[in-house]
N, CA, C and O of each residue as an XYZ file, in Angstrom:
384
protein
N      -1.374     15.867    -11.735
C      -1.047     14.835    -12.080
C      -1.327     13.588    -12.203
O      -2.500     13.558    -11.830
N      -0.999     12.402    -12.512
C      -1.358     11.425    -13.079
C      -1.108     10.595    -12.466
O      -1.828      9.607    -12.608
N      -0.032     10.518    -11.506
C      -0.089      9.803    -10.742
C       0.561      9.251     -9.103
O       1.407      9.963     -8.562
N       0.180      8.213     -8.550
C       0.085      8.795     -6.745
C       1.480      7.904     -6.719
O       1.788      7.004     -7.500
N       2.272      8.441     -5.538
C       3.779      8.120     -5.300
C       3.183      8.038     -3.703
O       2.716      8.899     -2.958
N       3.490      6.230     -3.508
C       3.204      5.899     -1.991
C       4.935      5.293     -1.408
O       5.506      4.335     -1.930
N       5.188      5.656     -0.898
C       6.393      5.370     -0.075
C       6.442      4.867      1.209
O       5.696      5.307      2.084
N       7.490      3.724      1.474
C       7.293      3.195      3.241
C       7.777      4.525      4.197
O       7.558      4.492      5.408
N       8.361      5.540      3.651
C       8.628      6.485      4.886
C       8.734      7.765      4.107
O       9.439      8.032      3.134
N       7.540      8.764      5.017
C       6.923      9.618      5.122
C       8.033     10.254      3.588
O       9.184     10.088      3.184
N       6.675     11.092      3.139
C       7.265     12.449      1.808
C       7.179     13.632      2.539
O       6.335     14.314      1.957
N       7.684     14.347      3.683
C       8.285     15.664      3.906
C       8.325     16.686      2.881
O       8.046     17.840      3.204
N       8.616     16.427      1.770
C       8.746     17.810      0.510
C       7.846     17.542     -0.278
O       6.846     17.043      0.237
N       7.836     17.671     -1.199
C       7.116     17.574     -2.750
C       6.265     18.998     -3.304
O       5.260     19.633     -2.985
N       7.240     19.048     -4.233
C       6.987     20.178     -5.560
C       6.431     19.472     -7.052
O       6.584     18.253     -7.132
N       6.020     19.930     -7.816
C       5.631     19.188     -8.963
C       5.441     20.441    -10.171
O       5.297     21.617     -9.837
N       5.464     20.029    -11.503
C       5.273     20.894    -12.157
C       4.712     20.545    -13.724
O       5.315     19.781    -14.478
N       3.981     20.950    -13.928
C       3.593     20.722    -15.791
C       4.601     21.298    -16.471
O       5.068     22.417    -16.261
N       4.920     20.546    -17.263
C       5.464     20.825    -18.504
C       4.839     21.213    -19.917
O       5.176     21.955    -20.839
N       3.876     20.447    -19.678
C       2.651     20.674    -21.411
C       1.096     19.926    -20.747
O       0.756     19.766    -19.575
N       0.727     19.745    -21.414
C      -0.999     18.727    -20.991
C      -0.268     17.752    -20.524
O      -0.048     17.718    -19.314
N       0.162     16.942    -21.227
C       0.597     15.322    -21.344
C       1.797     15.161    -20.452
O       2.267     14.034    -20.605
N       2.623     16.055    -19.364
C       3.686     15.783    -19.289
C       4.019     16.861    -18.068
O       3.383     17.909    -17.958
N       5.185     16.445    -17.085
C       5.445     17.294    -15.860
C       6.874     16.550    -14.961
O       7.649     15.744    -15.477
N       6.905     16.742    -14.418
C       7.603     16.260    -12.903
C       7.578     16.490    -11.832
O       7.176     17.617    -11.544
N       8.034     15.455    -10.574
C       7.783     15.960     -8.953
C       8.983     16.076     -8.553
O       9.713     15.250     -9.102
N       9.680     16.972     -7.589
C      10.588     16.780     -6.689
C      10.337     16.111     -5.143
O       9.535     16.852     -4.575
N      10.760     14.883     -4.174
C      10.157     14.659     -3.553
C      11.559     14.852     -2.723
O      12.612     15.117     -3.303
N      11.446     14.671     -1.138
C      12.364     14.575     -0.775
C      11.723     13.493      0.678
O      10.872     13.787      1.517
N      12.536     12.193      0.519
C      11.719     10.978      1.542
C      12.477     11.629      2.917
O      13.518     12.276      2.807
N      11.958     11.427      3.955
C      12.274     11.229      5.239
C      12.784      9.665      5.702
O      12.846      8.726      4.909
N      12.984      9.617      6.526
C      13.790      8.327      7.281
C      15.381      8.499      6.878
O      15.826      9.555      6.428
N      16.111      7.416      7.081
C      17.280      7.510      6.919
C      18.199      6.527      5.712
O      17.961      5.478      5.113
N      19.405      7.551      5.744
C      20.125      6.971      4.388
C      20.893      5.838      4.225
O      21.528      5.515      3.221
N      20.762      5.052      5.643
C      21.603      3.406      6.079
C      20.003      2.660      5.447
O      20.185      1.447      5.340
N      19.032      2.926      5.162
C      18.494      2.107      4.883
C      17.258      2.344      3.549
O      16.766      3.443      3.293
N      16.972      1.247      2.927
C      16.236      1.081      2.249
C      14.352      1.023      2.047
O      13.561      0.245      2.580
N      14.118      2.019      1.199
C      12.127      1.941      1.446
C      12.219      1.694     -0.106
O      13.074      1.780     -0.988
N      10.540      1.250      0.052
C       9.863      1.200     -1.431
C       9.637      2.570     -2.101
O       9.433      3.557     -1.395
N       9.661      2.637     -3.136
C       8.841      4.075     -3.737
C       8.254      3.288     -4.758
O       8.920      2.745     -5.639
N       6.625      3.192     -4.626
C       5.665      2.694     -5.604
C       4.757      3.703     -6.200
O       3.884      4.322     -5.591
N       5.110      3.819     -7.683
C       4.280      4.852     -8.598
C       3.072      4.119     -8.917
O       3.186      2.971     -9.345
N       1.803      4.696     -8.744
C       0.391      3.974     -9.036
C       0.248      4.719     -9.853
O       0.717      5.857     -9.860
N      -0.754      3.974    -11.103
C      -1.478      5.169    -12.305
C      -2.793      5.678    -11.265
O      -3.355      4.930    -10.466
N      -3.120      7.112    -11.487
C      -4.524      7.365    -10.837
C      -5.929      6.651    -11.376
O      -7.019      6.503    -10.823
N      -5.468      6.296    -12.609
C      -6.596      5.579    -14.015
C      -6.148      4.925    -14.951
O      -5.186      5.043    -15.710
N      -7.093      4.094    -14.791
C      -5.974      2.869    -16.184
C      -5.044      2.741    -15.923
O      -4.807      2.475    -14.744
N      -3.769      2.877    -17.053
C      -2.374      2.630    -17.676
C      -1.394      3.890    -16.927
O      -1.591      5.105    -16.885
N      -0.315      3.089    -16.390
C       0.870      4.011    -15.631
C       1.296      4.635    -17.157
O       1.430      3.957    -18.176
N       1.456      5.974    -17.055
C       1.959      6.417    -18.204
C       3.279      6.603    -17.678
O       3.759      6.674    -16.546
N       3.755      6.665    -18.956
C       5.377      7.133    -19.049
C       6.251      7.297    -18.123
O       6.585      8.474    -18.260
N       7.003      6.739    -17.016
C       7.378      7.234    -15.486
C       9.157      7.689    -15.589
O       9.607      7.652    -16.734
N       9.646      7.893    -15.036
C      10.991      7.804    -14.885
C      11.608      8.125    -13.696
O      11.892      9.321    -13.774
N      11.969      7.672    -12.618
C      12.776      7.989    -11.344
C      13.707      8.319    -11.526
O      14.374      7.872    -12.459
N      14.210      9.402    -10.562
C      15.805      9.684    -10.907
C      16.416     10.104     -9.318
O      15.556     10.374     -8.480
N      17.807     10.162     -8.910
C      18.162     10.591     -8.097
C      18.848     11.950     -7.739
O      20.051     12.102     -7.530
N      17.640     13.144     -7.697
C      17.711     14.396     -8.275
C      18.654     14.980     -7.242
O      18.470     16.177     -7.022
N      19.888     14.229     -6.377
C      21.172     14.827     -5.586
C      22.285     14.205     -6.811
O      23.428     14.548     -6.510
N      22.252     13.555     -7.838
C      23.147     13.219     -8.492
C      22.833     14.045     -9.759
O      21.659     14.229    -10.082
N      23.933     14.583    -10.538
C      23.068     15.344    -11.844
C      23.598     14.341    -13.055
O      24.377     13.388    -13.021
N      22.688     15.085    -14.378
C      22.978     13.497    -15.152
C      22.430     12.151    -14.902
O      22.727     11.315    -15.755
N      21.789     11.809    -14.045
C      21.897     10.471    -13.192
C      20.931      9.712    -14.139
O      19.845     10.192    -14.462
N      21.451      8.295    -14.643
C      20.625      7.059    -14.848
C      19.030      7.073    -14.470
O      18.938      7.283    -13.261
N      18.042      6.959    -14.935
C      16.504      6.507    -14.399
C      16.814      5.630    -13.244
O      17.670      4.822    -13.603
N      16.581      5.511    -12.401
C      16.074      4.533    -11.254
C      15.837      3.482    -12.115
O      15.180      3.763    -13.117
N      16.379      1.808    -11.913
C      15.644      0.393    -12.423
C      14.831      0.360    -11.622
O      15.170      0.730    -10.498
N      13.541     -0.050    -11.814
C      12.341     -0.649    -11.219
C      12.768     -1.975    -10.534
O      13.559     -2.683    -11.156
N      12.353     -2.363     -9.386
C      12.401     -3.640     -8.787
C      11.512     -4.788     -9.381
O      11.826     -5.962     -9.578
N      10.042     -3.998     -9.669
C       8.997     -4.521     -9.951
C       8.001     -3.506    -10.955
O       7.861     -2.313    -10.688
N       7.351     -4.145    -12.113
C       6.380     -3.348    -12.999
C       5.349     -4.000    -13.061
O       5.383     -5.213    -12.853
N       4.204     -3.361    -13.357
C       2.724     -4.453    -14.343
C       2.521     -2.681    -14.308
O       3.002     -1.689    -13.760
N       1.227     -3.157    -15.515
C       0.392     -1.937    -16.410
C       0.186     -1.051    -15.643
O       0.122      0.046    -16.200
N      -0.009     -1.036    -14.127
C      -0.633     -0.114    -13.178
C      -0.164      0.662    -12.370
O      -0.499      1.828    -12.158
N       0.939     -0.184    -11.695
C       2.678      0.434    -11.563
C       3.603      0.288    -11.647
O       3.933     -0.620    -12.411
N       4.721      1.085    -10.914
C       6.301      0.498    -11.275
C       6.807      0.776     -9.838
O       6.040      1.501     -9.204
N       7.693      0.452     -9.307
C       8.044      0.045     -7.567
C      10.259      0.518     -8.128
O      11.077      0.359     -9.035
N      10.141      0.960     -7.119
C      12.159      0.834     -7.000
C      12.648      1.065     -5.683
O      12.759      2.206     -5.234
N      12.895      0.216     -5.149
C      14.109      0.279     -3.786
C      15.206      1.578     -4.019
O      16.004      1.835     -4.921
N      14.857      2.217     -2.825
C      15.789      4.009     -2.891
C      15.882      4.150     -1.052
O      15.273      3.628     -0.118
N      16.590      4.786     -1.138
C      17.539      4.884      0.149
C      16.769      5.955      0.977
O      16.542      7.035      0.431
N      16.364      5.745      2.214
C      15.594      7.033      2.944
C      16.211      8.585      3.054
O      17.426      8.533      3.243
N      15.899      9.409      3.013
C      16.434     10.818      3.356
C      16.948     11.224      1.804
O      17.889     12.018      1.778
N      16.487     10.815      0.661
C      16.928     10.915     -0.843
C      15.931     12.009     -1.055
O      14.936     12.307     -0.394
N      16.448     12.540     -2.153
C      15.784     13.411     -2.914
C      15.525     13.057     -4.357
O      16.531     12.835     -5.031
N      14.518     12.979     -4.862
C      14.083     12.059     -5.995
C      13.190     12.775     -6.748
O      12.236     13.367     -6.245
N      13.540     12.755     -8.430
C      12.947     13.547     -9.254
C      11.736     12.612    -10.337
O      12.203     11.942    -11.258
N      10.207     12.656    -10.113
C      10.149     11.919    -10.924
C       9.344     12.540    -12.046
O       8.377     13.261    -11.800
N       9.751     12.253    -13.309
C       8.900     12.599    -14.669
C       8.049     11.703    -15.005
O       8.228     10.497    -14.834
N       6.805     12.339    -15.635
C       5.844     11.387    -16.643
C       5.622     12.415    -17.632
O       5.767     13.630    -17.771
N       5.017     10.932    -18.549
C       4.224     11.983    -19.858
C       3.496     10.790    -20.344
O       3.739      9.584    -20.312
N       2.111     11.819    -21.002
C       1.130     10.597    -21.118
C       1.455     10.420    -22.747
O       1.227      9.354    -23.320
N       1.849     11.242    -23.228
C       2.053     11.491    -24.840
C       2.870      9.820    -25.386
O       4.043      9.883    -25.016
N       2.721      9.072    -25.779
C       3.797      7.484    -26.100
C       4.513      7.584    -26.705
O       5.183      6.578    -26.942
N       4.824      8.731    -27.297
C       6.288      9.157    -28.347
C       7.053      9.672    -27.371
O       8.187      9.780    -27.836
N       7.021     10.055    -26.234
C       8.035     10.613    -25.759
C       8.442      9.963    -24.126
O       7.989      9.043    -23.445
N       9.411     10.865    -23.965
C      10.780      9.892    -22.411
C      11.536      9.009    -23.392
O      12.426      8.261    -22.989
């Protein structure tokens, strides 16, 4: 997985799956309370961050969450505690 996930709240469940040599997804559940927000920062393991999208896994067909901050090596989103998220990544420049 080419991305490191940092969250203000503990991550108490996480599973990932590679879908090809250059792409995959991660499902994670945050601890914390749903009445407070926390930061989730997606960091590149090396070099530039691949193409990433973060979704609310509990909402079917949801649009990607809008990052609150982005740079070449990271992307940050504000999410609620106790939320289940889906991170999709792809190192292929023409995908996602």
